[in-house]
Steps between C-alpha positions, in 0.01 A plus 500: 500500500383757244589461134477807280644655188716796609385690190139477620568589860320332788145626449381164364725220627398139508528342843698183437550232759663257267716339767406152617282620787344162578795270427322342204625716215178700460532878484222756532281661234604839362255776407531750216277788396556566128367822353544596132351736244292381204801497265709266720487132589565348840817354353450124542306205359293247695542135393351162584776255411467128437651308793533816708251584775344841547468817296858588409645852460717495190671736255552777758619790286838645593437849634122454475248574772488147641882470510541839663258399773672164562301230316720216372475232232361182662299677770156337549195724511286438807267799524358772273342804666438301817351195322677165542566362151735202536220249470320698224483416131783676321275675253296652787823623662607667176155660480534636853837651407359661183194628686726681744567778257805712587548397864530155658602363840681167477615242753771263379719225640845414361504179294717296740282584800187427300619154401608429859164609637315280251720202584420550872130523424471855633183700446641801320194713572585475871834670429317818398313754714124440498416855397731755342252745352382828649130583477307774329191569711221739400312627810161664508443687825189445709350735758780429745786554251736280302564254782875545548747723679867570428797504740871550438825587677598863523784608272492197268356554156265264320436266791125480572319208655125453481269399781185355350162503670336159512224465240553860387528621141878449483482138623216425260712646217782256579744710704693256721535580873821688594595541137731768361380787290699539173281717276178698527305549178812431301722743693800354685530576871881443501589870516270582795582492869230439757519864608451616139203266470344642811547853371339407170215303656369628832406187697141496625443450870482133597645254259745669262448615147284281281285365778314809620341794331810637328467530124804391296384703204489823701830432678712302254807330644645456153390786272613310187208363303253432782228452244284257685507626858193616681280197547752261338873443535742245353795368704797294400586300812734220599473260790800485734617174334476651148671820607784301654537290185547800273730673745729195525498459122583870450199531269265798481133417541280656231132483412591301184586204727179514701232243563189661351252230598347722768421781258151554363655567157579193289633418158271257313591200289282451189510173308340515156438246227465668160157482342392528137506881533832510686553602861293815476728784617741758363850559636616865496824659611473808717669687783463374857437728795868452592609645165616168361344336195245223555277263307126547570191297416208669333193432281404191699224331298191382687461123508843418359779316695669815639185631664405149618843466665447826694690757289402864565541810288831672584668204666881515471680187383776378737593151376421252222500126572683559826773722359526871582473732200715763670743637240301372200363735239152474346601274212691261725202481740264418213731223380510354852118495519486330159772244587236240582245457225178443691547613862681751723526592867531870585582664830326839518433776750218755499568878503417556868729219619770609256494857636519365857808291435670790326424731793674275753804435281423139421546540129404187308296266725525209258750284691315523831208315334705218353 
């Protein structure tokens, strides 16, 4: 059955199979995608209670985001952004939540089912899909092309399946075989039919667009912000299993949920112990390429802890001690850095990687690195 708040409509229901499907009183996990702005909270607290197993959802605010989506007091948190957390230290789970910024994908199980599953000795990780994250893949074409072709049914918009050439650029970039194309260089394909795609991108003879000599930059399928086409292209793709998961959950797949481990662009974690002359950097507030305000690292002193840890001029700060700084102003960020007297761990990203993530609509990549 589908459970949803009539005020919200059915665009983001949680698939709930709470009935006793196996005769043992154990229901099924429920999945929720929570998205907020920087002035909001997710509308619940996470507790580790004495004598109570698991990470417990508590204090669900009436009318808040969590309550509107369907979270309930007593639910147990099993997964955060595709990572199984039931057997994880509570502080680490809280850090993962905080590092998520303004969007988080949760898997929960109702308290009664959780206790029943534990009593039966069930492996809760086996109740969850093995992989629920789409992939961002950055492909550099070789002399034969990008290494993939696209097919789709006539008359149906946004349905494009990829055929991937073995050991070609797309496969090496992490594109799964027979995966579904969701976005190209940050532009959604949902509004395009296959006929429109063909009109926009003339398919080269033998092999379909992307595998032959056709140039995506010269014949853009999606004219919106194709900044990195030509010799490089970035795809958001989902395997058939991942696509089916989101379709059944009624959730929209976005780049913010993606597995970024295949990308050549990485955020970096810097651990520093303060020396006699401090850490050796200056934090400055400035505008990001997206137009938002960010915290940037400058004046990195040679030989001091910041440079030794790998800090580079112009790095943007994403998180401090495992917690996202999204929504914090300059003063609040400084206080967080100073919270521990003699050491700090910063998650940073260099300008080139930052611009790339912004161009494909990923936003803040902090949680994907946690």
